C-alpha positions as CSV (number, residue, x, y, z in Angstrom):
1,X,54.6,80.8,151.6
2,X,56.7,83.8,152.3
3,X,58.0,85.4,149.2
4,X,61.6,86.2,149.5
5,X,62.5,89.9,148.7
6,X,65.2,90.1,146.0
7,X,67.7,92.8,146.9
8,X,69.5,94.7,144.3
9,X,72.9,93.3,143.3
10,X,75.8,95.3,144.7
11,X,78.2,96.6,142.1
12,X,81.8,95.5,142.3
13,X,84.2,98.4,143.4
14,X,85.9,98.3,140.2
15,X,82.8,98.6,138.1
16,X,81.6,101.5,140.5
17,X,85.0,103.3,140.2
18,X,84.7,102.9,136.2
19,X,81.3,104.4,136.2
20,X,82.2,107.2,138.3
21,X,85.3,107.9,136.2
22,X,83.4,107.8,133.1
23,X,80.9,110.3,134.5
24,X,83.6,112.6,135.4
25,X,85.2,112.3,131.9
26,X,82.0,112.9,130.3
27,X,81.2,115.9,132.3
28,X,84.7,117.4,131.8
29,X,84.5,116.9,128.1
30,X,81.1,118.5,127.7
31,X,82.0,121.5,129.6
32,X,85.7,121.8,128.6
33,X,86.5,125.0,126.8
34,X,87.0,124.6,122.9
35,X,90.3,125.5,121.4
36,X,90.6,128.1,118.9
37,X,93.5,126.4,117.2
38,X,93.2,124.0,114.4
39,X,95.1,120.7,114.5
40,X,97.7,121.9,112.1
41,X,98.2,125.1,114.0
42,X,98.6,123.2,117.2
43,X,101.1,120.8,115.6
44,X,103.1,123.7,114.3
45,X,103.2,125.6,117.6
46,X,103.5,122.7,120.1
47,X,104.5,119.4,118.5
48,X,108.0,117.9,118.4
49,X,109.1,114.9,116.8
50,X,111.2,112.2,118.5
51,X,114.9,111.9,117.8
52,X,114.4,108.4,116.5
53,X,112.4,109.5,113.6
54,X,113.8,110.6,110.3
55,X,113.5,114.4,110.9
56,X,113.5,115.0,114.7
57,X,112.6,118.4,115.9
58,X,109.5,121.0,115.7
59,X,106.6,119.7,113.8
60,X,106.2,121.6,110.4
61,X,103.1,121.0,108.4
62,X,104.5,122.8,105.6
63,X,106.8,119.7,105.2
64,X,103.6,117.6,104.2
65,X,101.4,120.4,102.9
66,X,98.8,117.8,101.6
67,X,98.1,116.9,105.2
68,X,97.0,120.4,106.4
69,X,93.3,119.9,105.3
70,X,93.0,116.4,106.5
71,X,94.6,117.5,110.0
72,X,92.2,120.5,110.3
73,X,89.2,118.3,109.4
74,X,89.9,116.1,112.3
75,X,89.3,118.9,114.7
76,X,86.7,120.8,112.9
77,X,83.6,120.8,114.9
78,X,81.3,120.7,111.9
79,X,83.0,117.4,110.7
80,X,81.9,114.1,112.3
81,X,83.7,111.7,110.4
82,X,87.1,111.6,108.6
83,X,88.2,108.8,106.1
84,X,91.6,108.5,104.6
85,X,93.0,106.2,102.0
86,X,96.8,106.4,102.3
87,X,99.8,104.7,100.9
88,X,103.1,104.2,103.2
89,X,105.9,106.9,103.4
90,X,103.4,109.7,103.5
91,X,103.5,110.9,107.3
92,X,99.9,109.8,107.8
93,X,100.1,108.1,111.2
94,X,102.2,111.1,112.7
95,X,99.8,113.8,111.1
96,X,96.4,112.1,111.7
97,X,96.6,109.9,114.7
98,X,99.4,111.1,116.9
99,X,99.0,114.7,116.4
100,X,95.0,114.2,117.1
101,X,95.8,112.5,120.4
102,X,98.3,115.3,121.4
103,X,95.7,118.1,120.6
104,X,92.9,116.5,122.5
105,X,95.0,115.8,125.4
106,X,96.3,119.4,125.4
107,X,93.6,121.5,124.1
108,X,90.2,119.7,124.5
109,X,90.6,116.9,127.1
110,X,88.4,114.0,126.2
111,X,88.5,110.2,126.3
112,X,90.2,108.7,123.3
113,X,90.2,105.2,121.7
114,X,92.9,104.3,119.3
115,X,92.0,100.9,117.6
116,X,94.5,98.9,115.9
117,X,94.4,95.5,114.0
118,X,96.0,93.4,117.0
119,X,97.2,93.7,120.6
120,X,100.8,93.5,119.4
121,X,100.2,96.4,117.1
122,X,98.6,98.3,120.0
123,X,101.6,97.5,122.1
124,X,104.0,98.7,119.6
125,X,102.1,101.9,119.0
126,X,102.2,102.7,122.7
127,X,106.0,102.1,123.3
128,X,107.3,103.3,120.0
129,X,105.0,106.1,118.9
130,X,103.0,107.4,121.7
131,X,105.2,107.5,124.9
132,X,108.1,109.2,122.8
133,X,105.6,112.0,121.8
134,X,104.5,112.5,125.5
135,X,108.1,112.7,126.4
136,X,109.4,115.0,123.5
137,X,106.5,117.4,123.3
138,X,106.7,119.9,126.1
139,X,103.0,120.8,126.5
140,X,102.5,117.1,127.0
141,X,105.3,116.2,129.2
142,X,104.3,115.2,132.7
143,X,100.7,115.0,132.1
144,X,100.6,111.2,132.2
145,X,102.7,111.1,135.3
146,X,100.7,113.5,137.1
147,X,97.6,111.4,136.7
148,X,99.5,108.2,137.4
149,X,100.6,109.5,140.8
150,X,97.1,110.6,141.6
151,X,95.0,107.6,140.6
152,X,97.6,104.9,139.5
153,X,95.5,104.1,136.4
154,X,98.0,104.5,133.6
155,X,99.2,101.4,131.9
156,X,100.9,100.6,128.6
157,X,97.5,100.3,127.0
158,X,95.7,103.0,129.0
159,X,97.2,106.4,129.3
160,X,95.3,108.7,131.9
161,X,95.5,112.4,131.8
162,X,93.6,115.4,133.3
163,X,90.2,115.2,131.8
164,X,90.3,111.9,130.1
165,X,92.3,108.7,128.8
166,X,93.8,107.4,125.8
167,X,92.8,103.7,125.5
168,X,94.5,101.5,122.9
169,X,93.1,98.3,121.8
170,X,93.4,95.5,119.3
171,X,90.2,94.9,117.5
172,X,90.7,91.2,117.3
173,X,89.4,91.0,120.8
174,X,85.4,91.6,121.3
175,X,86.1,91.8,124.9
176,X,88.7,94.9,124.5
177,X,86.1,96.7,122.6
178,X,83.4,96.1,125.2
179,X,85.5,97.6,127.9
180,X,86.1,101.1,126.4
181,X,84.2,104.3,125.8
182,X,85.6,107.5,124.1
183,X,84.4,110.8,122.4
184,X,87.3,110.5,120.0
185,X,87.5,107.3,118.1
186,X,90.7,106.9,116.0
187,X,90.7,103.7,113.8
188,X,94.0,102.8,112.3
189,X,94.8,100.4,109.5
190,X,91.2,99.2,109.2
191,X,91.7,97.1,106.1
192,X,93.9,94.9,108.3
193,X,91.0,94.3,110.9
194,X,89.4,90.8,111.2
195,X,86.2,90.8,109.4
196,X,84.6,90.0,112.7
197,X,85.6,90.4,116.2
198,X,85.0,87.0,117.4
199,X,81.4,86.4,116.7
200,X,80.3,90.0,117.3
201,X,80.5,91.8,114.0
202,X,82.5,94.3,112.1
203,X,84.8,96.2,114.5
204,X,84.3,99.3,112.4
205,X,80.6,99.2,113.1
206,X,81.0,98.3,116.9
207,X,83.6,101.0,117.8
208,X,81.4,104.1,117.0
209,X,78.8,102.8,119.4
210,X,81.4,103.3,122.2
211,X,80.8,106.9,121.6
212,X,77.0,106.9,122.2
213,X,77.2,108.8,125.4
214,X,78.7,111.9,123.9
215,X,76.9,114.6,122.1
216,X,79.9,115.6,119.6
217,X,82.0,112.5,119.0
218,X,84.4,112.3,116.3
219,X,85.3,109.2,114.1
220,X,88.6,109.2,112.3
221,X,89.5,106.1,110.1
222,X,92.7,105.7,108.1
223,X,94.3,102.6,106.1
224,X,96.5,101.4,103.5
225,X,93.9,99.7,101.0
226,X,94.2,95.8,100.8
227,X,91.9,93.7,98.7
228,X,89.1,95.1,96.8
229,X,86.5,92.5,97.7
230,X,87.0,93.0,101.4
231,X,88.3,96.5,101.8
232,X,86.6,98.7,104.5
233,X,88.4,102.1,103.7
234,X,87.3,102.2,100.1
235,X,83.7,102.0,100.8
236,X,84.2,104.5,103.7
237,X,86.1,107.0,101.2
238,X,83.2,106.7,98.6
239,X,80.7,107.4,101.3
240,X,82.3,110.9,102.1
241,X,83.4,113.9,99.9
242,X,86.0,111.9,97.9
243,X,88.7,114.4,97.7
244,X,91.9,114.1,95.7
245,X,95.1,116.1,96.1
246,X,95.8,118.0,92.9
247,X,99.0,119.8,92.1
248,X,99.7,122.6,89.3
249,X,102.0,121.7,86.4
250,X,105.1,124.1,86.7
251,X,104.9,124.5,82.9
252,X,101.2,125.0,82.1
253,X,99.7,125.7,85.5
254,X,96.7,123.1,85.2
255,X,95.9,121.2,88.3
256,X,96.0,117.4,88.1
257,X,96.4,114.5,90.3
258,X,99.9,112.9,90.1
259,X,99.1,109.4,88.7
260,X,101.4,106.4,87.9
261,X,100.0,106.3,84.3
262,X,101.3,103.3,82.4
263,X,102.9,102.0,79.2
264,X,99.6,102.6,77.1
265,X,99.1,106.4,78.2
266,X,101.4,109.3,77.6
267,X,101.2,110.9,81.1
268,X,102.4,109.8,84.4
269,X,105.7,108.6,85.8
270,X,108.2,107.5,82.9
271,X,111.8,106.5,82.7
272,X,114.3,105.4,80.1
273,X,114.5,101.7,79.4
274,X,115.3,100.0,82.8
275,X,117.1,103.0,84.5
276,X,115.1,104.2,87.5
277,X,117.4,107.2,88.0
278,X,116.0,108.7,84.7
279,X,112.4,108.7,86.4
280,X,110.4,111.9,85.7
281,X,106.7,112.8,85.3
282,X,104.9,113.8,82.2
283,X,102.0,116.3,82.6
284,X,98.5,114.8,81.4
285,X,97.6,118.3,79.8
286,X,100.4,119.8,78.2
287,X,102.9,116.7,77.9
288,X,105.8,118.6,79.2
289,X,108.5,116.6,81.2
290,X,108.5,117.6,85.1
291,X,111.7,116.8,86.9
292,X,111.5,115.7,90.5
293,X,113.2,118.8,91.8
294,X,110.0,120.7,91.1
295,X,107.9,118.4,93.1
296,X,108.0,120.0,96.4
297,X,107.0,123.3,94.7
298,X,104.0,121.6,93.1
299,X,102.7,120.1,96.3
300,X,103.2,123.4,98.2
301,X,100.6,124.9,95.8
302,X,98.4,121.8,95.6
303,X,94.7,121.9,96.4
304,X,92.3,119.4,97.6
305,X,89.2,119.0,95.0
306,X,86.0,117.2,96.4
307,X,84.1,114.9,94.1
308,X,81.0,115.5,96.4
309,X,81.5,118.9,98.2
310,X,78.1,118.8,99.7
311,X,79.0,115.9,102.1
312,X,80.4,118.3,104.8
313,X,80.1,116.3,107.7
314,X,82.0,113.2,106.3
315,X,85.2,114.2,104.5
316,X,87.1,111.6,102.8
317,X,90.6,111.9,101.2
318,X,92.9,109.8,98.9
319,X,96.6,110.0,98.6
320,X,99.4,108.2,96.7
321,X,103.1,108.0,97.2
322,X,103.8,110.1,94.2
323,X,103.5,113.4,96.2
324,X,105.5,112.3,99.2
325,X,108.5,114.5,99.9
326,X,110.3,112.0,101.7
327,X,113.5,110.3,100.3
328,X,112.0,106.8,100.6
329,X,109.4,108.0,98.1
330,X,111.5,109.7,95.6
331,X,110.3,108.7,91.8
332,X,113.4,106.7,91.1
333,X,112.8,104.6,94.2
334,X,109.2,104.0,93.2
335,X,110.3,103.1,89.8
336,X,112.9,100.6,91.2
337,X,110.1,99.0,93.3
338,X,108.0,98.8,90.1
339,X,110.6,97.1,88.2
340,X,111.0,94.5,91.1
341,X,107.2,93.5,90.4
342,X,108.4,92.5,86.9
343,X,110.7,89.9,88.5
344,X,108.6,89.2,91.4
345,X,104.9,89.4,90.3
346,X,103.7,88.5,93.9
347,X,105.1,92.0,94.9
348,X,102.4,93.7,92.6
349,X,99.9,93.8,95.3
350,X,102.3,95.4,97.8
351,X,103.0,98.0,95.0
352,X,99.5,98.7,94.3
353,X,98.5,99.0,98.0
354,X,101.4,100.8,99.5
355,X,102.6,103.1,96.7
356,X,99.5,103.9,94.7
357,X,97.1,103.7,97.6
358,X,94.6,101.5,95.7
359,X,92.8,98.3,96.5
360,X,94.1,95.2,94.7
361,X,91.7,93.1,92.6
362,X,92.7,89.5,92.6
363,X,92.7,87.9,89.3
364,X,94.5,85.1,87.5
365,X,94.9,83.1,90.7
366,X,95.4,79.9,88.6
367,X,97.4,78.8,85.6
368,X,96.1,77.2,82.5
369,X,98.0,74.1,81.7
370,X,97.7,74.7,77.9
371,X,99.7,77.9,78.2
372,X,102.6,76.1,79.7
373,X,102.7,73.2,76.9
374,X,103.4,75.8,74.5
375,X,106.5,76.9,76.5
376,X,108.3,73.6,76.1
377,X,112.0,73.9,75.7
378,X,115.0,71.6,75.2
379,X,117.8,72.1,77.5
380,X,121.3,72.3,75.9
381,X,122.6,70.1,78.7
382,X,121.5,68.1,81.7
383,X,121.9,71.2,83.9
384,X,121.7,74.6,81.9
385,X,124.4,77.3,82.2
386,X,122.4,79.7,84.2
387,X,122.0,77.1,87.1
388,X,124.0,78.1,90.3
389,X,122.6,75.5,92.7
390,X,120.6,72.3,92.9
391,X,117.9,71.5,95.2
392,X,116.4,68.0,95.9
393,X,112.9,67.5,97.4
394,X,111.0,64.4,98.1
395,X,107.4,63.8,98.4
396,X,106.1,60.7,100.5
397,X,103.0,58.7,99.6
398,X,101.7,55.4,100.7
399,X,103.3,53.4,97.8
400,X,106.1,55.4,96.6
401,X,108.6,58.2,96.9
402,X,108.7,61.1,94.4
403,X,111.8,63.0,93.9
404,X,112.5,66.3,92.1
405,X,115.8,68.0,91.4
406,X,115.5,71.8,90.5
407,X,118.2,74.2,89.5
408,X,118.1,78.0,90.6
409,X,119.9,80.7,88.9
410,X,120.1,84.5,89.2
411,X,116.9,86.2,90.4
412,X,115.5,82.7,91.4
413,X,115.2,81.5,87.8
414,X,113.9,77.9,88.0
415,X,114.8,74.9,86.0
416,X,113.3,71.6,86.6
417,X,116.1,69.1,86.1
418,X,114.9,65.5,87.0
419,X,111.7,63.9,88.4
420,X,112.0,60.2,89.4
421,X,109.4,58.0,91.0
422,X,110.8,55.4,93.4
423,X,108.4,52.5,94.0
424,X,107.9,50.8,97.2
425,X,106.5,50.9,100.7
426,X,107.8,53.9,102.5
427,X,106.6,52.2,105.9
428,X,109.8,50.0,105.5
429,X,112.4,52.1,107.1
430,X,115.9,52.7,105.9
431,X,118.5,50.0,106.9
432,X,122.2,50.5,106.7
433,X,122.4,46.9,105.3
434,X,119.5,46.6,102.9
435,X,117.2,43.4,103.0
436,X,116.6,42.2,99.4
437,X,113.5,40.4,100.5
438,X,111.8,43.5,101.9
439,X,113.4,46.3,99.9
440,X,112.9,49.9,101.1
441,X,112.5,53.0,98.9
442,X,114.5,54.8,101.5
443,X,117.6,52.6,100.6
444,X,117.1,53.5,97.0
445,X,116.8,57.3,97.9
446,X,120.1,57.0,99.8
447,X,121.9,55.6,96.7
448,X,120.9,58.9,95.1
449,X,122.1,61.4,97.4
450,X,125.6,61.2,95.8
451,X,124.1,61.4,92.2
452,X,126.1,63.9,90.1
453,X,124.6,66.1,87.3
454,X,126.5,67.5,84.4
455,X,126.4,71.3,84.1
456,X,126.5,73.0,80.6
457,X,130.1,74.0,81.2
458,X,131.0,70.6,81.9
459,X,131.5,70.6,85.7
460,X,129.6,68.2,87.8
461,X,127.3,69.3,90.6
462,X,125.2,67.6,93.3
463,X,122.1,69.1,95.2
464,X,123.1,71.4,98.0
465,X,120.2,70.5,100.2
466,X,117.4,67.7,100.4
467,X,114.0,68.3,101.9
468,X,111.6,65.5,102.5
469,X,107.9,66.0,103.3
470,X,106.5,64.9,106.7
471,X,103.0,64.9,105.6
472,X,101.4,61.4,105.3
473,X,101.5,58.1,107.4
474,X,105.3,57.8,107.4
475,X,106.6,60.7,109.7
476,X,108.7,58.3,111.9
477,X,110.7,57.1,108.9
478,X,111.2,60.5,107.3
479,X,112.8,61.7,110.7
480,X,114.8,58.4,110.7
481,X,116.1,59.1,107.1
482,X,116.8,62.8,107.8
483,X,118.7,61.9,111.2
484,X,120.7,59.2,109.3
485,X,121.8,61.6,106.6
486,X,121.9,65.0,108.5
487,X,125.6,65.4,107.6
488,X,124.5,65.4,104.0
489,X,122.1,68.4,104.6
490,X,119.0,66.2,104.5
491,X,115.9,67.8,106.4
492,X,112.4,67.0,107.2
493,X,109.8,69.5,106.0
494,X,106.5,70.7,107.6
495,X,104.1,72.8,105.7
496,X,102.3,75.7,107.7
497,X,98.6,75.8,107.9
498,X,98.6,79.4,108.9
499,X,97.9,80.5,105.4
500,X,99.1,83.9,104.0
501,X,101.9,86.0,105.6
502,X,104.1,83.0,106.7
503,X,107.8,83.3,105.8
504,X,108.8,80.8,103.0
505,X,111.1,79.0,105.3
506,X,111.6,79.1,109.2
507,X,114.6,78.8,111.2
508,X,116.0,75.2,111.4
509,X,114.1,73.6,114.2
510,X,114.7,70.4,116.1
511,X,112.4,67.7,116.8
512,X,112.6,66.0,120.3
513,X,110.3,63.3,119.1
514,X,111.9,62.5,115.8
515,X,115.5,63.4,117.2
516,X,116.1,65.3,113.7
517,X,116.2,68.8,112.2
518,X,113.3,70.1,110.2
519,X,111.9,73.3,108.6
520,X,108.5,74.8,108.6
521,X,107.5,76.0,105.2
522,X,105.2,78.8,104.1
523,X,103.6,76.9,101.4
524,X,100.8,79.5,100.9
525,X,103.4,82.1,100.0
526,X,105.5,80.0,97.8
527,X,102.3,78.8,95.7
528,X,101.4,82.6,95.4
529,X,104.9,83.2,94.0
530,X,105.0,80.2,91.8
531,X,101.6,80.9,90.3
532,X,102.3,84.4,89.6
533,X,105.6,83.7,87.9
534,X,104.1,81.0,85.6
535,X,101.5,83.5,84.5
536,X,103.4,86.7,83.9
537,X,107.3,85.5,83.4
538,X,107.5,83.7,80.0
539,X,110.9,85.0,79.0
540,X,114.0,83.6,80.2
541,X,115.4,85.6,83.1
542,X,115.0,86.4,86.8
543,X,111.9,84.6,88.4
544,X,111.2,82.5,85.0
545,X,110.1,79.0,85.6
546,X,111.2,76.9,82.5
547,X,109.4,74.2,81.1
548,X,111.5,71.4,79.9
549,X,110.4,69.0,77.1
550,X,110.5,66.1,79.2
551,X,107.6,67.5,81.3
552,X,104.6,65.9,79.7
553,X,100.8,66.8,80.0
554,X,100.6,65.1,83.4
555,X,103.6,66.9,85.0
556,X,102.1,70.2,83.8
557,X,98.5,69.3,85.0
558,X,99.9,68.7,88.5
559,X,101.8,71.8,88.5
560,X,98.8,73.8,87.7
561,X,96.4,71.7,89.9
562,X,95.4,74.4,92.4
563,X,93.8,77.8,92.5
564,X,93.5,80.6,94.9
565,X,89.9,81.3,96.0
566,X,88.0,83.6,98.5
567,X,86.0,81.9,101.1
568,X,84.1,83.3,103.9
569,X,83.9,81.1,107.1
570,X,83.1,81.9,110.6
571,X,82.9,85.6,110.0
572,X,86.1,85.6,108.3
573,X,87.4,86.0,104.6
574,X,90.1,83.6,103.8
575,X,92.3,83.2,100.7
576,X,92.7,79.5,100.4
577,X,94.5,77.3,97.9
578,X,92.0,74.8,96.4
579,X,92.6,71.7,94.2
580,X,91.2,71.6,90.8
581,X,92.3,67.9,90.4
582,X,93.3,65.2,92.6
583,X,97.0,64.7,91.9
584,X,99.2,67.8,92.6
585,X,102.5,66.2,93.4
586,X,104.8,68.2,90.8
587,X,103.5,71.4,92.5
588,X,104.2,70.3,96.0
589,X,107.7,69.2,95.0
590,X,108.2,72.7,93.2
591,X,107.0,74.6,96.2
592,X,109.3,72.6,98.6
593,X,112.2,73.5,96.2
594,X,111.4,76.9,96.3
595,X,111.4,77.1,100.1
596,X,114.5,74.9,100.3
597,X,116.4,77.3,98.3
598,X,115.8,80.0,100.9
599,X,116.7,77.4,103.6
600,X,120.3,77.8,102.0
601,X,120.4,81.3,103.2
602,X,119.8,84.9,101.7
603,X,123.5,85.1,100.9
604,X,123.4,82.0,98.6
605,X,120.2,83.3,96.9
606,X,121.8,86.6,96.0
607,X,124.9,84.9,94.7
608,X,123.2,82.5,92.4
609,X,124.4,84.1,89.3
610,X,128.0,84.2,90.5
611,X,127.6,80.5,91.6
612,X,126.5,79.6,87.9
613,X,129.6,81.6,86.5
614,X,131.8,79.6,88.9
615,X,130.5,76.3,87.7
616,X,131.1,77.4,84.0
617,X,134.7,78.4,84.9
618,X,135.2,75.1,86.7
619,X,133.8,73.2,83.8
620,X,136.2,75.1,81.3
621,X,139.1,74.5,83.5
622,X,138.4,70.7,83.7
623,X,137.8,70.5,79.9
624,X,141.3,72.3,79.3
625,X,143.0,69.9,81.7
626,X,141.4,67.0,79.9
627,X,142.4,68.2,76.3
628,X,145.9,68.9,77.6
629,X,146.2,65.2,79.0
630,X,144.8,63.8,75.6
631,X,147.3,65.9,73.7
632,X,150.2,64.3,76.0
633,X,148.9,60.8,75.7
634,X,147.0,60.4,72.2
635,X,146.8,56.7,72.7
636,X,144.3,57.1,75.6
637,X,140.9,55.3,75.1
638,X,137.9,57.4,74.2
639,X,135.1,56.9,76.6
640,X,132.3,54.5,75.6
641,X,129.2,56.1,73.9
642,X,126.0,56.2,76.3
643,X,123.5,53.3,75.7
644,X,120.2,54.2,74.1
645,X,117.4,55.0,76.4
646,X,115.0,52.0,76.8
647,X,111.3,51.7,77.8
648,X,109.6,49.2,80.1
649,X,106.5,49.0,82.2
650,X,106.5,49.7,85.9
651,X,104.6,47.4,88.4
652,X,101.7,49.9,88.5
653,X,100.9,49.6,84.7
654,X,102.6,53.2,84.1
655,X,104.9,53.6,81.2
656,X,108.4,54.3,82.5
657,X,111.1,56.1,80.5
658,X,114.6,55.7,81.8
659,X,117.9,57.0,80.5
660,X,121.4,56.8,82.0
661,X,121.6,60.5,82.9
662,X,119.4,59.5,85.8
663,X,115.8,60.7,85.3
664,X,112.8,58.6,85.0
665,X,109.0,59.4,84.5
666,X,105.7,57.6,84.4
667,X,102.5,58.8,83.0
């Protein structure tokens, strides 16, 4: 039998052209003359900042003197790898990434890869940062257009220039990293990269392999740090020279790192009471007070000091926002941000990552119920004086509805007001005319929509909004109830399953299936806020969550039923909320209430303190009018006293306590 001769497969024209282009660029880069300018010298001579930036005009490295050594390391032929841990408001992206691109396009044409966490980040980088630089820097102007006319290869994410290309990719896509090559690899915000690009592994390990054809590659990685357990930039920093920027004290002259310090140490950033405008720095060595007006002179004379000076081919640097000369990083601004973390502990990680430039160690992701029992308090009235708005939330189960009324005051201070269980089958829909033989819990809930609560000042207040959970088996009846009482601001609620980063509440949406309005809730974010506040905010005031004496052990166990844990699944690291016990209804209801407060609008949230004052004034006015009427007619009958609370047993054997104020509970 005659054997068939297998002919070699022909390359596709696109692949052949890509190979030829790569060969030309490699040859061009190999034989291109090397610049005698350092990166900082090039930027000072040729770079112009765009008009949409805070300080447009010629670039001045002296404006950010701590960046000079980092910039020059990027173009130093003796240095192969540069790693930078940086905060925000430090000028790092312009200094390290954009200046490097401009330098290599103008001075040493080479294929360049710019890697960002997602394709959306890549598009924004291209249109908002890279294109303006090419338009406003004279030595770069026209270079992209010249190549575009000749080859027609420039796109939003691939910019061609004589001797090379700038390829901008999102590392979430493994395909994007397979299709690129480059001598200069610039990796930005690497702590925000996915743990694995699909199933192909760590992007920071894949990308350096795209420079395998070049004899003198350069790898630059920079990022604001995120979590200690999963950070990439911190291990990269520790593998290099580990350099810290030190500045001289204007009083004693000793070099030191500017550090935040803390309450238990005598050095660092200090201020008087809670007044950020009094912020100053205390020298670690001589204890002298340093005013911020002296900061720029200090950083102008600053020096980088390496922990491992022998690691010369891998230079690594660490910065924090205390040395930044920009207005957005003035010490009073940073102190104000720190004070915000006291009222909102969930902001602590943001402060540590973006101001201190440090990884955040997650701890205390759950709350001990025993700690909350010790915080029991008795309200002076059904609704305490600090409450400005009431919110009602409803959780739907197969045999009952659970309702929670929550009061909110200034700074989102939270008071649980009433918890009630409505027994019955939620599968029986609401009827305008109730059927006594098949009673529906929806009809009983409807009678509660107008229930009034007595504010400490005497005014009567009703919930401003009602949210009902769509989860479970009764979605149709939830939508039906929300549709029926839409004019009373009753909405369906749908929890987001996207995890961290989802806003507390979405814009109001309309369900074509349910014919009613609903909100999507960022339950992950809300649980983070609630757990953080329960742990850290024990004194009354903004952010505090009160524990009224009617909340028994079961209520508190439900409120603390979940903990935040780290899981690795499918090559990804995820932070997820995990139940420690089966029942968690009180936590769910509190989460819904926290989100629904924000559904009222940011203006309402900001004015909660004023709303509480208005209620107190309204109550005082009503009381004065009543007293005036009694003086005018002293024969008026006094109101009958309230009956004593009673106890009975519910149909499920749970003890039920009711009182005429409206609340009940079973445990």
